[in-house]
C-alpha positions in Angstrom: 176.2 -0.7 -154.3 176.6 -1.8 -150.7 176.1 -5.5 -150.0 173.9 -6.9 -147.2 175.5 -8.8 -144.3 173.9 -12.0 -145.6 176.1 -11.8 -148.7 179.2 -12.2 -146.6 178.2 -15.3 -144.6 177.0 -18.9 -145.1 174.4 -20.1 -142.6 174.2 -23.6 -141.2 171.8 -24.9 -138.5 173.4 -26.9 -135.7 172.4 -28.5 -132.4 174.8 -28.4 -129.5 174.6 -29.4 -125.8 175.3 -27.2 -122.9 175.1 -27.6 -119.1 172.6 -25.2 -117.5 171.4 -24.8 -113.9 167.7 -24.6 -113.3 166.9 -21.5 -111.2 164.1 -23.3 -109.4 165.6 -26.7 -108.3 169.2 -25.7 -108.7 170.1 -28.9 -110.6 172.6 -29.0 -113.4 171.6 -30.9 -116.6 172.7 -31.0 -120.2 170.3 -29.4 -122.7 170.1 -29.5 -126.5 170.1 -26.0 -128.0 169.7 -24.9 -131.6 172.2 -22.5 -133.1 172.7 -20.8 -136.5 176.4 -20.9 -137.4 177.4 -18.1 -139.6 180.8 -18.7 -141.4 182.4 -16.0 -143.5 182.5 -16.8 -147.2 186.1 -17.1 -148.4 186.3 -14.9 -151.5 184.9 -11.4 -151.3 181.5 -11.5 -152.9 181.1 -10.1 -156.4 179.9 -6.5 -156.6 181.7 -5.4 -153.4 183.0 -1.9 -153.3 185.9 -0.5 -151.1 183.7 -0.1 -148.1 182.4 -3.7 -148.4 186.0 -5.0 -148.8 187.1 -3.2 -145.6 184.1 -4.6 -143.7 184.8 -8.1 -145.0 188.3 -8.0 -143.7 187.1 -7.4 -140.2 184.3 -10.0 -140.1 184.5 -13.1 -137.9 182.6 -16.4 -137.7 180.0 -16.5 -135.0 177.0 -18.5 -133.7 173.5 -17.2 -132.8 171.3 -19.2 -130.4 167.8 -19.9 -131.7 166.3 -21.3 -128.5 165.5 -18.8 -125.7 164.2 -21.2 -123.1 164.5 -24.9 -122.1 162.4 -27.1 -119.8 164.2 -28.5 -116.7 164.7 -32.3 -117.0 164.3 -32.6 -113.2 161.4 -30.4 -112.1 159.7 -29.7 -115.5 159.7 -25.9 -115.1 160.5 -23.9 -118.2 163.3 -21.3 -117.7 165.1 -18.8 -119.9 168.7 -19.3 -121.0 171.0 -16.5 -119.9 171.3 -13.8 -122.5 175.1 -13.6 -122.4 175.1 -16.9 -124.2 173.0 -15.8 -127.2 175.9 -15.0 -129.5 179.3 -16.6 -129.5 182.3 -15.7 -131.7 184.1 -18.8 -133.1 187.9 -18.7 -132.9 189.9 -19.7 -136.0 191.0 -23.4 -135.7 188.7 -24.1 -132.7 186.1 -25.8 -134.9 188.7 -28.0 -136.5 190.2 -29.0 -133.1 186.7 -29.9 -131.9 186.1 -32.1 -134.9 189.4 -33.9 -134.4 188.5 -34.5 -130.7 185.1 -36.0 -131.7 186.7 -38.4 -134.2 189.1 -39.8 -131.6 186.5 -40.6 -129.0 
């Protein structure tokens, strides 16, 4: 029986800041955006067949942005976040390095 993609990942909601430029007033501000962080489960889930094991070996951790628009802090106009920022792959070790940097400051 083939497993669903949800069986391979753990989901965690997270809020991160990013600098965006308002298309109307052209000012750069930092905005809070909600993300769903999907991390791969360590052991292969029970009930996985050969196809699922091959798929599991290729999976990577990634984040999906939940918010599609933000309101400019300067002019108050609502604008869309560029779509190329809607999904981001997480590199192995990058999360741990970020945590260490946050602890030092």
